[in-house]
C-alpha positions in Angstrom: 58.4 68.9 150.4 60.4 65.8 151.8 56.9 65.6 154.4 55.2 66.3 151.7 56.6 63.7 149.2 57.1 61.0 151.4 53.0 61.1 152.4 52.8 61.1 148.4 54.9 58.2 148.1 53.0 56.0 151.0 49.4 56.5 149.1 50.8 55.4 145.2 50.3 59.3 144.0 52.0 60.7 140.7 52.1 64.5 140.3 49.8 64.2 138.3 47.0 63.2 141.1 48.2 66.2 143.8 45.1 68.4 144.1 43.5 70.3 147.1 41.8 67.9 148.1 45.3 65.9 148.8 46.2 68.7 150.6 44.1 69.0 152.5 43.8 64.8 153.5 47.7 66.4 153.8 47.2 68.7 156.3 44.3 66.2 158.5 47.4 64.2 158.7 49.6 66.7 159.7 47.2 67.9 162.0 46.6 64.0 163.4 50.7 63.7 164.3 52.8 66.5 164.7 52.7 69.0 167.8 53.0 71.8 167.8 53.3 72.2 164.9 51.0 74.4 162.2 49.2 72.2 159.6 47.9 75.3 158.3 50.9 76.8 157.7 53.3 74.0 156.3 50.3 73.6 153.6 50.1 77.3 152.8 53.9 77.3 151.8 53.8 73.7 150.9 51.2 74.8 147.8 52.8 78.3 146.6 56.3 76.3 146.6 54.9 73.5 144.5 52.8 76.7 142.1 56.1 78.1 141.8 57.9 74.9 141.2 55.1 74.3 138.6 55.4 78.0 137.4 59.3 78.0 136.7 59.5 75.1 135.0 55.9 75.1 132.9 54.7 71.7 134.0 51.4 70.6 132.9 50.6 69.7 136.6 47.5 71.0 138.5 48.1 74.2 140.5 47.1 74.3 143.8 44.6 76.3 146.3 47.1 77.7 149.7 44.7 77.6 152.3 42.8 81.1 153.2 44.4 82.8 156.4 41.7 82.8 158.9 39.2 85.5 159.2 40.1 87.6 161.8 36.5 88.6 164.2 35.2 91.6 163.9 32.5 92.9 165.9 28.6 93.2 165.4 28.2 95.7 163.4 26.1 97.9 166.2 29.0 97.1 168.6 31.6 99.9 166.5 31.9 103.2 167.5 
């Protein structure tokens, strides 16, 4: 949460301004600056935490969509046993 809060503060974003687009930009920001870390995983946990806080305290703030898990590639149907 601290990294996300710092990111939002540096861009003068209020909690009401946080949305999926902000999370996408934050993920890109992490991707550029945190080598060896998994930005998608960080953002997924961040979105879940954000949503949990909103729900627990009944805040009138937008919920975030956690990033989807990457799809597992499947072989074409004709290659399946």
